[in-house]
N, C-alpha and C positions, 0 to 999 in steps of 0.2 A: 543684360549686363553689357556694359561698354567694354570694348576690347581695343585692339590695335587697328592698324591700317585696313585690315580685312573687314572691319565692322563699319567702315565709312562708305557713304554714297556720295557721288559728285553730281551736283545739279548746277544749272546755269540760269541766269535771269534773261529777260528778253534782249538785253544788250550783249550777251555772251560772257558776262562776268561769272566766275566759278565760285561755288560754295561747297564746303565739306560738311556733311551732316552724318550723325550716327543713324543707321538704318532703324534702330529700335526707337528713335525719337520721332520718326515719321509714321503717319497713319495712312497706309495705302501706297499706291504707286504714284510717285511724284515725277513730273517731267520737267517743270520749270519752277523757279523760286516764286513766281507769281501765284502758283497753285498752293503754296504752303499757307497754313494758318499762322496767325501772329505768334502763337505758342511755339510752333515748329520753327519759324524763322529765328526766334530767340535762341534756339539750340544749335543753329548752324554758324559756321565761321567763314568769313570772306577769305578765300585762299590767298589773295594778294596781301593781306595782313600778315600771313604766315611767312611768305617768301619775299615780300617787299617789292613785288612788281605786279602790274596789272595782269600780264599774261606770263606764264611760266611754261 
């Protein structure tokens, strides 16, 4: 079940861009966005879209 902030994990791509994903949507231990399956990538949100900047 998806919850609030405590249910999120934060991952980065090879360029350092951050993404928020629900832990329940990820299968196993993920270190970078490049390690995600296409299905998992579709469930993550680009943090810069949420706060309007590349880095926050």
